[in-house]
C-alpha positions in Angstrom: 0.0 0.0 0.0 1.3 3.4 -0.9 0.0 6.9 -1.7 -0.5 6.0 -5.4 -3.3 3.5 -5.0 -5.5 6.1 -3.3 -4.6 9.0 -5.6 -6.4 11.1 -8.1 -4.0 12.2 -10.9 -4.1 15.5 -12.7 -2.1 15.6 -15.9 -0.4 18.7 -17.3 1.5 19.0 -20.6 3.5 22.1 -19.5 5.0 23.1 -22.9 1.4 23.4 -24.1 -0.4 24.7 -21.1 2.2 27.4 -20.5 2.3 28.6 -24.2 5.9 27.7 -24.9 7.2 28.0 -28.5 7.1 24.7 -30.3 10.8 24.8 -31.3 13.6 25.3 -28.8 16.1 27.7 -30.2 18.9 26.2 -28.1 20.5 29.5 -27.2 18.1 31.9 -25.5 17.8 32.7 -21.9 15.3 30.7 -19.8 11.7 32.0 -19.8 10.2 31.4 -16.3 6.9 29.8 -17.4 6.8 26.9 -14.9 6.1 29.2 -11.8 2.8 30.1 -13.5 1.5 26.7 -12.3 1.7 28.2 -8.9 1.1 31.9 -9.6 -1.9 31.4 -12.0 -3.7 29.1 -9.5 -3.2 25.7 -11.1 -1.9 24.1 -7.8 -4.9 25.6 -5.9 -7.2 24.4 -8.7 -5.8 20.8 -8.3 -6.5 20.9 -4.6 -10.0 22.2 -5.1 -10.6 19.6 -7.7 -9.5 16.9 -5.3 -6.4 15.8 -7.2 -3.6 14.4 -5.1 -0.9 13.8 -7.7 0.4 16.0 -10.5 1.7 14.2 -13.6 4.0 16.6 -15.5 4.8 15.6 -19.1 8.3 16.5 -20.3 10.1 19.3 -18.6 13.7 18.8 -19.6 15.7 20.3 -22.5 14.4 19.1 -25.8 14.2 20.2 -29.4 10.5 20.5 -29.8 7.6 18.6 -28.1 9.6 17.3 -25.1 10.0 13.7 -26.2 13.2 14.5 -28.2 15.4 15.1 -25.2 18.8 16.8 -25.6 19.7 17.2 -21.9 18.2 15.2 -19.0 19.8 17.4 -16.4 18.4 20.9 -17.3 14.9 22.1 -17.4 13.8 23.2 -20.9 14.7 26.9 -21.4 11.2 27.5 -22.7 9.8 26.5 -19.3 12.4 28.0 -17.0 15.2 26.7 -14.7 15.8 23.8 -12.4 15.0 26.2 -9.5 11.6 26.8 -11.1 10.8 23.1 -11.2 11.8 22.7 -7.6 9.6 25.6 -6.7 6.6 23.9 -8.3 7.3 20.6 -6.7 7.6 22.3 -3.3 4.3 24.1 -3.8 2.6 20.9 -4.7 4.0 19.1 -1.6 2.9 21.9 0.6 -0.6 21.5 -0.8 -0.5 17.7 -0.3 0.0 16.9 -4.0 2.6 14.3 -5.1 4.5 14.9 -8.4 5.4 12.5 -11.2 7.8 13.5 -14.0 7.8 12.1 -17.5 10.8 9.8 -17.9 11.6 9.6 -21.6 14.3 6.8 -21.7 13.5 4.8 -24.9 14.8 7.5 -27.3 16.4 11.0 -27.5 16.5 13.8 -30.0 19.3 14.1 -32.5 20.6 17.0 -30.5 21.2 14.8 -27.5 24.8 15.6 -26.4 26.0 11.9 -26.6 24.6 11.5 -30.1 26.2 14.7 -31.1 29.5 13.3 -30.0 28.9 10.2 -32.1 28.2 12.5 -35.1 31.5 14.2 -34.5 33.8 11.3 -33.6 31.9 8.3 -35.1 33.3 4.9 -34.0 35.8 6.7 -31.8 33.1 8.2 -29.7 32.8 6.7 -26.2 29.1 6.9 -26.5 28.7 5.0 -29.8 27.5 1.9 -27.9 24.6 4.0 -26.4 22.8 3.7 -29.7 22.1 0.9 -32.2 24.2 2.0 -35.1 24.9 0.4 -38.5 28.2 1.8 -39.7 27.7 0.3 -43.1 24.5 2.2 -43.8 23.4 5.8 -44.3 20.2 7.9 -43.5 18.2 10.8 -44.7 20.5 13.2 -42.9 23.5 11.8 -44.7 25.3 11.0 -41.5 27.2 8.2 -43.1 25.7 5.6 -40.8 22.2 4.3 -39.9 20.6 3.9 -36.5 17.5 2.6 -34.9 14.8 5.1 -34.2 11.4 5.0 -32.5 8.5 4.0 -34.7 10.4 5.0 -37.8 10.7 8.6 -36.7 14.2 9.6 -37.8 14.7 12.4 -35.3 13.9 10.2 -32.3 17.1 8.1 -31.8 16.6 4.9 -30.0 18.8 4.2 -27.0 20.6 0.9 -26.6 19.8 -0.4 -23.1 22.0 -3.4 -23.6 24.8 -0.9 -22.8 25.5 -0.9 -19.1 27.3 2.5 -19.2 24.1 4.1 -20.7 21.9 2.4 -18.0 24.2 3.6 -15.3 23.9 7.1 -16.7 20.1 6.9 -16.7 20.2 5.6 -13.1 22.2 8.7 -12.1 19.7 10.9 -13.9 16.8 9.4 -11.9 18.7 9.6 -8.6 19.6 13.2 -9.3 16.0 14.1 -10.2 14.7 12.7 -6.9 17.5 14.4 -5.0 17.3 17.8 -6.7 13.5 18.1 -7.2 12.1 15.7 -4.5 9.8 14.1 -7.0 7.6 11.1 -6.0 8.0 8.9 -9.1 8.0 8.7 -12.9 5.8 8.1 -15.8 7.8 5.9 -18.2 7.2 7.1 -21.8 6.5 4.2 -24.2 7.2 1.6 -21.6 5.9 -1.0 -24.0 9.0 -0.4 -26.1 11.4 -0.9 -23.1 13.1 -4.2 -22.5 11.9 -6.1 -19.4 15.5 -6.3 -18.2 15.8 -2.5 -18.3 12.4 -2.1 -16.6 13.7 -4.4 -13.9 16.8 -2.3 -13.6 14.6 0.8 -13.2 12.5 -1.0 -10.6 15.7 -1.7 -8.5 16.6 2.0 -8.7 13.0 2.9 -7.6 13.2 0.5 -4.8 16.5 2.0 -3.7 14.9 5.5 -3.7 11.8 4.1 -1.9 13.9 2.8 0.9 15.7 6.1 1.3 12.5 8.1 1.2 10.6 5.9 3.6 13.1 6.8 6.3 12.1 10.4 5.9 8.4 10.2 4.8 7.1 6.9 6.2 6.1 3.8 4.4 2.9 5.2 2.7 4.4 8.4 1.4 7.9 7.2 0.7 7.0 5.0 -2.3 8.8 6.0 -5.5 6.3 5.1 -8.1 6.8 3.9 -11.7 3.8 4.2 -14.1 4.5 2.7 -17.5 2.8 3.9 -20.8 1.3 0.8 -22.4 -1.3 0.5 -25.1 -2.0 -3.1 -26.0 -1.4 -6.7 -25.1 -1.1 -8.2 -21.6 -0.1 -5.4 -19.3 1.6 -8.0 -17.1 4.5 -7.8 -19.6 5.4 -4.5 -18.1 3.7 -4.4 -14.7 4.5 -6.4 -11.5 6.5 -6.3 -8.3 9.8 -6.3 -10.2 8.6 -4.0 -13.1 6.2 -1.0 -13.2 3.8 -0.4 -10.3 1.0 0.7 -12.7 0.4 1.2 -16.4 -1.9 3.3 -18.6 -5.2 1.5 -19.3 -5.8 2.0 -23.0 -8.0 -1.0 -23.2 -10.5 0.6 -20.8 -10.0 4.0 -22.4 -11.3 2.7 -25.7 -14.2 0.8 -24.0 -15.3 3.9 -22.1 -15.9 6.3 -25.0 -16.9 3.6 -27.5 -19.5 2.1 -25.1 -21.1 5.5 -24.8 -21.1 6.3 -28.5 -22.4 2.9 -29.6 -24.9 2.4 -26.8 -23.1 -0.8 -25.9 -22.1 -0.8 -22.3 -21.3 -4.5 -22.7 -18.0 -3.4 -24.2 -16.6 -1.6 -21.2 -18.3 -4.2 -18.9 -16.4 -6.9 -20.6 -13.1 -5.1 -20.1 -13.8 -4.3 -16.5 -14.8 -7.9 -15.8 -11.8 -9.3 -17.7 -9.3 -6.9 -15.9 -10.6 -6.8 -12.4 -13.2 -9.4 -11.7 -13.1 -12.5 -9.5 -12.6 -15.1 -12.2 -9.3 -17.1 -12.3 -8.5 -15.6 -15.8 -8.8 -12.0 -14.7 -5.6 -10.3 -15.5 -5.0 -7.4 -13.1 -7.1 -8.0 -10.0 -5.4 -6.1 -7.1 -3.4 -3.9 -9.5 -4.1 -0.2 -9.8 -4.0 0.7 -13.5 -4.1 4.4 -14.5 -7.5 5.1 -16.0 -8.4 8.0 -18.2 -10.9 9.5 -20.6 -8.3 11.5 -22.5 -4.7 12.6 -22.4 -2.1 14.5 -24.4 -2.1 11.9 -27.1 -5.8 11.3 -27.9 -8.8 13.5 -28.7 -10.5 15.3 -25.8 -13.4 13.3 -24.4 -15.8 16.2 -25.0 -14.9 15.9 -28.7 -14.9 12.1 -28.8 -18.4 11.8 -27.4 -21.3 12.0 -29.8 -23.6 13.2 -26.9 -21.8 15.5 -24.5 -24.6 14.9 -21.9 -22.8 11.7 -21.3 -19.7 13.4 -19.9 -21.0 13.3 -16.3 -22.0 9.6 -16.1 -18.8 8.7 -18.0 -16.7 10.5 -15.4 -18.8 8.7 -12.7 -17.7 5.4 -14.3 -14.1 6.5 -14.5 -14.0 7.3 -10.7 -16.0 4.3 -9.8 -14.0 1.6 -11.6 -11.0 -0.2 -10.2 -7.8 1.7 -10.6 -6.5 5.3 -10.3 -8.4 8.0 -12.2 -6.5 10.5 -14.3 -7.9 13.9 -15.4 -6.2 15.8 -18.2 -6.0 19.6 -17.8 -8.9 21.5 -19.2 -11.1 18.4 -19.7 -12.6 18.9 -16.2 -14.5 21.9 -17.6 -15.2 20.2 -20.9 -12.8 21.8 -23.4 -12.5 20.1 -26.8 -9.6 19.1 -29.0 -9.2 16.9 -32.0 -6.2 14.8 -32.9 -5.0 16.2 -36.3 -1.5 16.0 -38.0 0.6 19.0 -37.1 -2.1 20.4 -34.9 -1.5 21.2 -31.2 -5.1 21.7 -29.9 -4.7 18.5 -27.8 -2.1 20.5 -25.7 -3.5 24.1 -25.7 -2.2 27.1 -23.9 -4.6 28.2 -21.2 -4.4 31.4 -19.2 -6.0 30.1 -16.0 -8.1 27.2 -14.7 -11.9 27.4 -15.2 -14.8 26.0 -13.2 -18.3 24.9 -14.2 -20.9 22.3 -13.3 -18.8 19.5 -14.8 -15.9 20.6 -12.7 -18.2 20.6 -9.6 -19.2 17.0 -10.5 -15.7 15.8 -10.9 -14.6 17.4 -7.6 -17.5 15.6 -5.9 -16.4 12.3 -7.4 -12.8 12.9 -6.4 -13.9 13.7 -2.8 -15.3 10.2 -2.6 -11.8 8.8 -3.1 -10.2 10.9 -0.4 -8.9 8.5 2.4 -11.4 8.6 5.3 -14.4 9.6 3.1 -17.2 7.1 3.2 -16.8 4.7 0.3 -13.1 5.7 -0.3 -11.8 2.3 0.9 -14.1 0.4 -1.4 -13.3 2.6 -4.4 -9.5 2.4 -3.9 -9.2 -1.2 -2.6 -12.5 -3.0 -3.3 -12.8 -5.9 -5.7 -15.1 -5.7 -8.7 -18.2 -7.7 -9.5 -20.7 -7.0 -12.2 -24.4 -6.9 -11.2 -26.3 -5.8 -14.3 -25.5 -4.5 -17.8 -27.7 -3.1 -20.5 -26.9 -1.2 -23.7 -26.9 2.2 -21.9 -26.6 1.2 -18.2 -24.1 -0.5 -16.0 -24.2 -1.6 -12.3 -21.3 -3.2 -10.4 -20.2 -3.7 -6.9 -16.9 -2.6 -5.2 -16.3 -4.5 -2.0 -13.4 -4.0 0.4 -12.7 -5.4 3.9 -15.0 -2.8 5.6 -17.2 -1.4 2.8 -19.5 -2.5 0.1 -20.5 0.1 -2.6 -22.5 -0.1 -5.8 -21.7 2.1 -8.8 -24.7 2.7 -11.0 -24.4 4.5 -14.4 -27.1 5.5 -16.8 -25.9 6.9 -20.2 -29.5 7.2 -21.5 -31.7 10.3 -21.9 -34.5 8.7 -19.8 -34.6 7.2 -16.2 -33.7 3.6 -15.7 -34.6 1.3 -12.8 -32.2 -1.4 -11.6 -33.9 -4.4 -9.9 -31.4 -6.4 -7.9 -30.7 -7.8 -4.4 -28.4 -5.4 -2.8 -28.0 -7.4 0.3 -29.0 -4.4 2.4 -32.1 -2.2 2.6 -30.6 1.2 2.6 -27.6 3.1 1.4 -26.0 6.5 1.2 -25.0 8.0 -2.1 -21.5 9.2 -1.1 -21.3 11.6 -4.0 -24.0 14.0 -2.6 -24.8 12.4 0.8 -28.4 11.5 -0.1 -30.2 8.5 1.3 -31.2 5.6 -1.0 -33.7 2.9 -0.4 -33.2 -0.3 -2.4 -36.8 -1.4 -1.9 -38.9 -1.5 -5.0 -36.0 -0.9 -7.4 -33.3 1.7 -7.7 -34.0 4.5 -10.2 -31.1 6.3 -11.9 -31.9 9.6 -13.5 -30.9 10.3 -17.2 -27.2 10.9 -17.8 -26.2 10.3 -14.1 -24.2 8.1 -11.8 -24.5 7.1 -8.2 -22.1 5.6 -5.6 -24.4 3.7 -3.2 -22.6 2.7 0.0 -24.5 0.0 1.8 -25.4 0.6 5.5 -24.3 -2.2 7.7 
């Protein structure tokens, strides 16, 4: 048990949110944009929303979008300085918010200092082994050699994690990040591309940091968490006691929006049952996957949904299902954004956080997961069992050692009544504190969700 399993994550892509130029000129003085996360009220907004963890996408020196790193040790000049990052982390910690940074360790940009040394000194470079190089080939840059790159993108140079000197360097980078910035863990970019041996090596580094931090912060808060980005396949390839603590749940992401658009809640119900149910074949029971409706790589959920009235019940489902909910900046008040080539509207610049009835609703859902709140134990630690599923409705139970809670979701534009044996006569909807009587059926209003906590 650690702080992560009970968390609500708020994701920020800082180069976008803070309006940084897309290209890094590589020479200008730092522009102090990062402190705006504090000064413009974003940290206060996270607290009001109920988020307990900030996931910051790339902040270190890169050529453009952050995933083409040129220097792991220095904050991107478009965002500010190392001192600015520490200021943000300290402000988050003072507000009770943990911080994860984006660890981009599968590939680097062509401007990465070690690759530049290879371009200059070729086979004589001490860093030549850090990359998978074919000295008998050439490439579109006419370097006189070829190299492996990520997904065929020539400016994203793949790192060779069979090289122990490279891995030792990455380990030093992570230790220095924890020491200098006091971060609480990492999101591992494209973890599905990383070798299990290298993931195991990162796990050992994280365990080392956890042991050190536990002496200072205690067992619950001392955990140094690794969250891997995964998209397909069996997530146990990258998640386990000797690998990542958690992974991104793209399977459920697809099921969430698709079930709503196609009036087929059986799709997401199948995924939830397969992932977290009580059957012997269930894959991730007891694990806490990172669940989301959108992020910096996919269309905004308000754009993806055919009927935006389904936003509230869909967020209810997100916060009621097993795992850790993640909210992407701006989506909590319903901004839109399509995924288009060369377009950056998925990662927009925003002057300040906003608030509306959707944000109110998400804050109420997040409050239900706050440790000590009625129902929080069941939502964070409870098992999953499906009770009823219809094309536009879903009902399931979350049961922990001390609590039993039903999550009821209605995606339709008319009321729906669930008839089932709850095993108790009355309950409290922990979202709004209202009483609920199971006798005679349980009605769910159009486009709504309920968290019914059974009375003992």
